[in-house]
C-alpha positions in Angstrom: -6.1 -12.8 -0.1 -4.3 -15.8 -0.1 -1.0 -16.8 -0.7 2.1 -18.4 -1.0 5.3 -18.5 0.8 8.9 -18.9 -0.7 11.0 -19.3 2.3 14.3 -20.4 0.4 16.3 -22.1 1.6 18.5 -19.7 3.3 15.8 -18.7 5.3 14.4 -22.6 5.9 17.5 -24.0 6.7 19.4 -20.6 9.0 17.5 -18.5 9.4 13.3 -19.8 10.3 12.5 -17.0 12.1 12.2 -14.6 8.9 9.9 -17.1 7.5 7.9 -17.0 10.7 7.8 -13.2 11.0 6.7 -12.9 7.3 3.7 -15.0 8.0 2.8 -13.2 11.3 3.2 -10.0 9.2 1.1 -11.1 5.9 -1.8 -12.6 9.0 -1.6 -9.0 10.9 -2.4 -7.4 7.7 -5.3 -9.6 6.6 -3.6 -12.0 4.2 -4.2 -16.0 4.6 -0.5 -17.3 4.0 0.3 -21.1 2.5 3.5 -22.6 2.9 3.2 -25.3 -0.6 6.0 -28.0 1.1 6.8 -29.2 -2.0 8.8 -26.3 -3.0 12.7 -26.5 -3.2 15.2 -24.1 -3.7 14.4 -21.6 -6.8 17.9 -23.3 -8.8 19.9 -19.8 -7.7 23.5 -21.7 -7.1 22.8 -23.9 -9.6 23.0 -20.9 -12.7 25.0 -18.7 -11.6 27.9 -21.0 -11.2 27.0 -22.3 -14.8 24.4 -25.3 -14.4 22.4 -24.3 -16.8 20.5 -27.8 -17.3 20.8 -28.3 -13.3 18.7 -25.8 -13.2 15.7 -26.5 -15.4 14.1 -28.9 -13.5 14.2 -26.5 -10.4 12.7 -24.1 -12.4 9.5 -27.0 -13.3 9.5 -27.8 -9.8 8.7 -24.5 -8.8 6.1 -23.9 -10.7 4.5 -26.7 -10.1 4.4 -26.1 -6.4 3.2 -22.8 -6.8 0.7 -23.8 -9.7 -2.8 -22.3 -7.8 -1.6 -18.9 -5.8 -2.2 -15.8 -7.8 0.8 -14.3 -5.2 4.2 -15.8 -4.1 6.0 -14.1 -1.3 9.6 -14.4 -0.7 11.6 -12.3 2.3 14.0 -12.8 -0.8 15.5 -10.0 -3.2 18.0 -12.6 -4.7 15.5 -15.7 -5.2 12.6 -13.8 -6.5 15.0 -12.0 -8.8 16.4 -15.3 -10.0 12.8 -16.5 -10.5 11.5 -12.9 -12.6 14.8 -12.2 -14.6 16.3 -15.4 -15.0 13.3 -18.5 -15.5 13.0 -16.5 -19.2 16.6 -17.0 -19.9 16.4 -19.9 -18.4 13.7 -21.1 -20.5 14.7 -19.4 -23.4 17.3 -20.9 -23.8 16.6 -24.3 -23.4 13.2 -23.1 -26.3 16.2 -22.0 -28.8 18.2 -25.8 -28.6 15.2 -26.9 -29.2 14.5 -28.6 -26.5 10.4 -28.1 -25.9 9.2 -24.1 -25.1 7.7 -26.0 -22.0 10.3 -25.0 -20.2 9.3 -21.7 -21.2 6.1 -21.4 -20.6 7.1 -22.3 -16.9 8.9 -19.4 -16.4 6.4 -17.2 -18.1 3.9 -18.7 -15.1 6.1 -18.2 -12.8 7.5 -14.5 -13.3 4.1 -12.7 -12.9 3.1 -13.7 -9.8 6.3 -13.5 -7.7 6.8 -10.8 -5.7 10.2 -10.0 -3.0 8.3 -9.1 0.2 8.2 -5.4 0.7 7.2 -5.1 -3.4 3.9 -7.1 -2.2 3.4 -4.8 1.2 3.7 -1.9 -1.5 2.6 -2.6 -4.7 -0.3 -5.0 -3.1 -1.6 -4.6 -0.8 -0.8 -1.1 -0.8 0.7 -0.2 2.4 3.6 1.4 3.9 2.3 1.7 7.8 2.0 -2.0 8.8 1.6 -1.5 12.1 5.1 -2.7 14.0 7.3 -1.3 16.6 10.8 -1.1 17.1 12.8 0.6 18.9 16.0 0.9 18.3 18.5 3.1 15.9 18.2 1.2 12.6 20.8 1.6 9.0 19.6 0.2 5.2 21.7 -2.2 3.2 20.1 -2.2 0.4 21.3 -5.4 -1.7 23.0 -5.5 -5.0 19.2 -8.1 -6.4 17.4 -6.3 -5.0 18.6 -2.5 -5.6 19.7 -3.9 -9.4 17.8 -6.5 -11.0 14.2 -6.0 -9.0 14.7 -2.1 -9.0 13.1 -1.8 -5.1 14.1 1.7 -4.7 12.2 2.8 -1.6 10.2 0.3 -0.8 12.0 -0.5 1.6 12.6 2.3 3.6 9.6 3.8 3.2 8.4 0.9 5.2 10.9 1.2 7.6 10.4 5.4 7.8 6.3 4.1 9.6 7.6 1.7 12.0 6.8 3.7 15.5 9.8 4.0 17.4 12.7 3.2 15.2 15.4 6.1 14.1 16.5 5.2 10.7 20.2 6.2 9.7 21.4 6.9 6.3 24.1 4.4 5.5 27.3 5.2 3.4 28.1 4.3 0.6 24.1 1.9 0.2 24.5 1.2 -3.1 28.0 -0.2 -2.0 28.1 -4.1 -2.3 28.5 -5.9 1.1 30.7 -8.7 -0.6 28.2 -11.8 -0.4 27.5 -12.1 -4.1 27.2 -16.6 -3.2 29.5 -18.0 -4.8 31.7 -15.0 -5.3 32.8 -15.0 -1.3 33.7 -18.6 -2.6 36.1 -18.1 -5.4 37.0 -14.7 -4.7 37.6 -14.8 -0.4 39.9 -12.1 0.3 38.3 -9.7 -2.5 35.0 -10.8 -0.2 36.3 -10.5 2.6 37.9 -6.7 2.2 34.8 -6.0 0.7 32.3 -7.2 4.0 34.6 -5.5 6.3 34.4 -1.6 3.9 30.7 -2.1 4.7 30.5 -3.2 8.2 33.2 0.0 8.7 30.3 1.6 6.3 27.1 0.4 9.5 29.8 1.0 12.7 30.2 4.1 11.6 26.4 5.4 11.8 25.6 4.3 15.1 23.4 2.4 14.8 22.2 -0.7 16.8 21.3 -2.9 13.9 22.3 -3.2 10.4 18.7 -4.5 7.9 18.3 -5.7 4.8 15.6 -7.9 2.4 18.3 -10.6 2.3 19.8 -13.0 4.9 22.3 -14.2 2.6 23.5 -10.6 2.5 22.7 -10.3 6.7 24.7 -13.4 6.8 28.2 -11.8 5.0 28.4 -8.4 7.0 26.8 -9.3 10.3 29.8 -12.3 10.0 31.6 -10.0 9.4 31.1 -7.7 12.2 31.0 -10.2 14.5 34.5 -11.1 13.9 35.3 -7.1 14.6 33.2 -7.6 18.4 30.8 -5.3 16.9 27.3 -4.6 19.4 25.0 -4.0 16.0 22.8 -6.8 15.0 21.6 -8.1 12.1 17.9 -7.8 11.6 16.0 -9.0 8.6 13.9 -6.7 7.5 10.5 -8.7 7.8 11.7 -9.5 11.3 11.3 -5.4 12.1 7.9 -5.3 10.1 6.7 -8.4 12.0 7.4 -7.2 15.4 5.1 -5.1 17.6 4.4 -3.7 20.8 2.7 -6.4 22.8 5.0 -8.7 20.6 8.1 -7.1 20.5 11.7 -8.1 18.3 14.0 -10.1 20.6 
């Protein structure tokens, strides 16, 4: 099987290790991974801030960059949700304004092929035991986009439960937002920080060594809050846990 990696802006710029871990994991499972160099931002920052027209070229670019692939895999629930939930809205609005159906067609091509990593592992490859080894206590935070827009449900947990050596600890108030919310953290900094403090406190209460999510944007917010509190809890993307093995452990 051959897939395209949609690495996303946050991972490409700040967390390249997550993209590398995704490739190692998929290749270990027998998947050939390509990285189309034409890919760029999915348009989520523009769309969420109200710049719909500025989002439209990015919908077209996504469609063009990944046109030859049956599957596009991304280690980001929020970016997958942008493609799957908001690209059709962008296309439909453009068509309603009489600017043709080309954008709606681009969105329609992008939606069915785009998968968040845990969806792809469980739903397409049909695996939950990926041969990972991570001998640490971990708590899992279900991010808002993954939980509410993609409906990931227990897929990430099922994968974590099969990791050798990993002890999964329940996170109090797990379904509560961490407070990041993209531009929400900028526009409502005080509220965002307070929500982050609540989430960090819940993470620390588990006694876990690490907290993981399917989104580095949320993990950045939680991890930054933990670091400012002087907490020893490490933020680790789920892909990096799943990519770790006894022979090549996570460092």
